[in-house]
C-alpha positions as a Markdown table, in Angstrom:
| # | Residue | x | y | z |
|---|---|---|---|---|
| 1 | Unk | 33.4 | 167.4 | 246.7 |
| 2 | Unk | 31.6 | 165.2 | 244.3 |
| 3 | Unk | 28.5 | 166.9 | 243.2 |
| 4 | Unk | 25.8 | 165.0 | 241.1 |
| 5 | Unk | 22.3 | 165.1 | 239.8 |
| 6 | Unk | 19.9 | 162.5 | 241.3 |
| 7 | Unk | 19.2 | 159.6 | 238.9 |
| 8 | Unk | 15.4 | 160.0 | 240.0 |
| 9 | Unk | 14.4 | 163.3 | 240.3 |
| 10 | Unk | 17.5 | 165.4 | 238.9 |
| 11 | Unk | 18.2 | 167.7 | 241.8 |
| 12 | Unk | 22.1 | 168.2 | 242.5 |
| 13 | Unk | 23.4 | 166.7 | 245.6 |
| 14 | Unk | 26.6 | 165.9 | 247.2 |
| 15 | Unk | 27.3 | 162.5 | 246.3 |
| 16 | Unk | 29.5 | 160.4 | 248.7 |
| 17 | Unk | 29.2 | 156.6 | 247.6 |
| 18 | Unk | 26.5 | 153.9 | 246.0 |
| 19 | Unk | 23.6 | 154.8 | 243.8 |
| 20 | Unk | 23.8 | 158.6 | 242.7 |
| 21 | Unk | 20.2 | 159.2 | 244.4 |
| 22 | Unk | 19.5 | 162.3 | 246.6 |
| 23 | Unk | 18.7 | 161.8 | 250.3 |
| 24 | Unk | 15.0 | 162.5 | 249.6 |
| 25 | Unk | 14.7 | 160.2 | 246.8 |
| 26 | Unk | 16.6 | 157.6 | 248.9 |
| 27 | Unk | 14.2 | 157.8 | 251.9 |
| 28 | Unk | 11.1 | 157.6 | 249.4 |
| 29 | Unk | 12.8 | 154.5 | 248.1 |
| 30 | Unk | 13.1 | 153.1 | 251.5 |
| 31 | Unk | 9.7 | 153.7 | 252.4 |
| 32 | Unk | 8.5 | 151.8 | 249.3 |
| 33 | Unk | 10.7 | 149.0 | 250.2 |
| 34 | Unk | 9.0 | 148.7 | 253.5 |
| 35 | Unk | 5.7 | 148.7 | 251.9 |
| 36 | Unk | 6.6 | 145.8 | 249.5 |
| 37 | Unk | 8.1 | 143.8 | 252.2 |
| 38 | Unk | 4.6 | 144.3 | 254.3 |
| 39 | Unk | 2.7 | 143.4 | 251.1 |
| 40 | Unk | 4.9 | 140.3 | 250.5 |
| 41 | Unk | 4.3 | 139.1 | 254.1 |
| 42 | Unk | 0.5 | 139.6 | 253.7 |
| 43 | Unk | 0.3 | 138.0 | 250.2 |
| 44 | Unk | 2.9 | 135.3 | 250.2 |
| 45 | Unk | 1.8 | 133.8 | 246.9 |
| 46 | Unk | 2.1 | 137.1 | 244.8 |
| 47 | Unk | 4.4 | 137.1 | 242.1 |
| 48 | Unk | 6.6 | 140.1 | 241.2 |
| 49 | Unk | 4.3 | 141.5 | 238.7 |
| 50 | Unk | 1.3 | 141.5 | 241.3 |
| 51 | Unk | 3.7 | 143.1 | 243.9 |
| 52 | Unk | 4.7 | 145.7 | 241.4 |
| 53 | Unk | 1.3 | 146.6 | 240.6 |
| 54 | Unk | -0.1 | 146.6 | 244.0 |
| 55 | Unk | 2.8 | 148.7 | 245.4 |
| 56 | Unk | 3.3 | 151.0 | 242.3 |
| 57 | Unk | 7.0 | 150.2 | 241.8 |
| 58 | Unk | 9.0 | 149.0 | 238.9 |
| 59 | Unk | 9.7 | 145.1 | 238.7 |
| 60 | Unk | 13.3 | 145.9 | 238.3 |
| 61 | Unk | 13.6 | 147.4 | 241.5 |
| 62 | Unk | 11.9 | 144.5 | 243.2 |
| 63 | Unk | 14.4 | 142.2 | 241.3 |
| 64 | Unk | 17.3 | 144.6 | 242.6 |
| 65 | Unk | 16.2 | 144.0 | 246.0 |
| 66 | Unk | 16.2 | 140.4 | 245.6 |
| 67 | Unk | 19.7 | 140.3 | 244.3 |
| 68 | Unk | 21.0 | 142.5 | 247.3 |
| 69 | Unk | 19.2 | 139.9 | 249.5 |
| 70 | Unk | 17.1 | 142.4 | 250.9 |
| 71 | Unk | 14.0 | 140.6 | 249.9 |
| 72 | Unk | 13.8 | 136.7 | 250.1 |
| 73 | Unk | 10.7 | 134.8 | 249.5 |
| 74 | Unk | 9.3 | 131.7 | 250.9 |
| 75 | Unk | 9.9 | 128.3 | 249.3 |
| 76 | Unk | 6.5 | 127.9 | 248.4 |
| 77 | Unk | 6.4 | 131.5 | 246.8 |
| 78 | Unk | 6.2 | 131.4 | 242.8 |
| 79 | Unk | 8.9 | 134.2 | 242.8 |
| 80 | Unk | 12.4 | 132.9 | 241.7 |
| 81 | Unk | 15.2 | 134.9 | 239.6 |
| 82 | Unk | 17.8 | 133.0 | 237.7 |
| 83 | Unk | 21.4 | 132.5 | 239.0 |
| 84 | Unk | 23.6 | 135.0 | 237.3 |
| 85 | Unk | 26.0 | 132.1 | 236.5 |
| 86 | Unk | 24.1 | 128.9 | 235.6 |
| 87 | Unk | 20.7 | 130.1 | 235.4 |
| 88 | Unk | 19.1 | 128.0 | 238.2 |
| 89 | Unk | 16.1 | 129.6 | 239.8 |
| 90 | Unk | 16.8 | 130.9 | 243.1 |
| 91 | Unk | 14.9 | 133.0 | 245.9 |
| 92 | Unk | 17.4 | 135.5 | 246.7 |
| 93 | Unk | 21.0 | 136.8 | 245.9 |
| 94 | Unk | 23.0 | 136.6 | 242.6 |
| 95 | Unk | 24.2 | 132.9 | 242.7 |
| 96 | Unk | 22.9 | 129.5 | 243.6 |
| 97 | Unk | 24.4 | 127.4 | 246.3 |
| 98 | Unk | 26.3 | 125.3 | 243.8 |
| 99 | Unk | 27.9 | 128.3 | 241.9 |
| 100 | Unk | 28.9 | 129.9 | 245.2 |
| 101 | Unk | 30.7 | 126.8 | 246.3 |
| 102 | Unk | 32.4 | 126.4 | 243.1 |
| 103 | Unk | 33.6 | 130.2 | 243.2 |
| 104 | Unk | 34.9 | 129.7 | 246.7 |
| 105 | Unk | 36.6 | 126.6 | 245.6 |
| 106 | Unk | 38.1 | 128.2 | 242.8 |
| 107 | Unk | 39.4 | 131.3 | 244.6 |
| 108 | Unk | 40.8 | 129.1 | 247.4 |
| 109 | Unk | 42.8 | 127.1 | 245.0 |
| 110 | Unk | 44.1 | 130.3 | 243.2 |
| 111 | Unk | 45.3 | 131.8 | 246.4 |
| 112 | Unk | 48.7 | 130.8 | 247.2 |
| 113 | Unk | 48.9 | 128.7 | 250.7 |
| 114 | Unk | 51.7 | 130.1 | 252.8 |
| 115 | Unk | 54.6 | 127.7 | 252.7 |
| 116 | Unk | 56.1 | 126.4 | 255.9 |
| 117 | Unk | 59.3 | 128.2 | 256.7 |
| 118 | Unk | 62.1 | 125.5 | 257.5 |
| 119 | Unk | 64.9 | 127.1 | 259.7 |
| 120 | Unk | 68.3 | 125.9 | 258.7 |
| 121 | Unk | 70.2 | 124.9 | 261.4 |
| 122 | Unk | 72.9 | 127.2 | 262.3 |
| 123 | Unk | 76.4 | 125.6 | 261.0 |
| 124 | Unk | 78.8 | 125.2 | 263.8 |
| 125 | Unk | 82.2 | 124.9 | 263.1 |
| 126 | Unk | 84.2 | 122.0 | 264.7 |
| 127 | Unk | 86.2 | 123.2 | 267.4 |
| 128 | Unk | 89.6 | 122.3 | 265.8 |
| 129 | Unk | 89.1 | 124.8 | 263.2 |
| 130 | Unk | 89.7 | 128.0 | 264.8 |
| 131 | Unk | 91.7 | 130.7 | 263.9 |
| 132 | Unk | 95.1 | 131.0 | 265.4 |
| 133 | Unk | 97.8 | 133.7 | 265.8 |
| 134 | Unk | 101.2 | 133.2 | 266.1 |
| 135 | Unk | 103.5 | 135.6 | 268.1 |
| 136 | Unk | 106.4 | 137.2 | 266.6 |
């Protein structure tokens, strides 16, 4: 049993996996997420600071939801975050398309490709080279 203190409220709870937040705080956070999502749909040109103030939530939490790809802004939205690899501004996730492609290519080149198994033909002895027994 893995008992931890909630990162938000400090209560003890049985931690299974993920961020150490108790079920009550996790539910409140999910309600905030739905509120933020609704606000963004209604105010497409709002920035992170505007959303943060309107919904009373930390800008870091909004950025975390963007990194987790739970939130994605439209192309005309001013909200963008930097790619963690090259710094290019992106709408959602951790990496831009170029960096994702490079990482995929690097990983696929590192992984060893299975080699074709060549079955060697069975060596057959010519019929003239058989073992013989002599009668005594």
